[in-house]
N, C-alpha and C positions, 0 to 999 in steps of 0.2 A: 634464792628467794623462796619464801614460803607461798603456798597457794593463797593464803589470806592476803598477802601483799598484792598480788595481781587483782584480787577483788577490790581492795582498797584503792588501787590506782584507777580502776574502771569507775568506781564511785566518785573519786575525786575529779576525774575527767568530766563526768556528767554534771557535777556541782559547779565546776569552773565554767563550763560552757553555758550553764543556766545563768550564771552571773554576767558573763560576757554578753549574751543575747538580751538579757534584761536591760543592760546599759545601751546596747545598740538600738533596741526598740524604743527607748526613751529619747533618742536623738531626733531632731527635726529631719525631714526628708532631705533637705539640702545638705545638712551636715553628714548624714549617713551616706549620701551618694557622692560626696566631694572627692574628686580625683586629686590625690596628693603626690603623685609621681612615684609611688612605690610600684613594685613589679605587677601586682594585680589591680592597680588603679587606685584603690582605696579600701575602705572597710567592707563594702558589699562584695567586691571581687575577692578579697582575702577570706571572708567567711565562706563564700562559695568554694574557694580552693581548699580550705581546711576540711569541709564536708566531703568534697570529692576525694581528697587523699585518704581520709578515713575509710571511705567506701572502697577505694583501690586496695588498701592494705587488707581490709577484711575479706575482699574477694580473693586476694592472693592466699590468705590464711585458711579460708573456709571453702573456697570454690563457689561460693554463692554471692549473689548481689550484682549490681550494675554500676558502672561508672563510664563516663565518656573517655575518649582517648586523648583529649587535650587537657592539660593541667590548668589552663586558664578558662575553661568552660564555665559558663554561668548556668548552674543547675536550676536555680529559681530566681526569677526577676523580682518577685514579691518577697519582701523581707519577712513577712509573717509566715508565708509558706516555707521559706528557708528555715525559720526558727522551728516550725513543726517538724520538718525533715531532720533537723539537728537533734531534736528530742528523740525522735524515733531511732536515729542512728546510735545515739548514746545508749538507749535501752537495748538495742541489738548488741552493742559491744558488752554491756553489763551481762546480758544473758549468755553470750558466747563464752565469756570468761567464767561465769558461774558454772556453766555446763562442762567446760573443759576441766576446771579444777575439781569438779565432783568425780571425774573419771580417774583422777590421779591420787 
């Protein structure tokens, strides 16, 4: 894989998460919080889990960052705060990839 490919993947991840969160923020509170029987309860638990696992992997790769020890932890109860944290984590990933690919 070329270094440009990794930059493209990070940019795509950021774009896809922006679309996902835009749709999640458009849902009613009841629909957003609905427990549908999946492992993390529903959309809110799943989005928290995805952010947590990104943080976990970036910590493993960079040695920096924080994540709880439980994979089902709720990092943010408020979905707007969760969206802000997702944006920040996506920027962090884009920057890590950009800086790593510059070195190679």
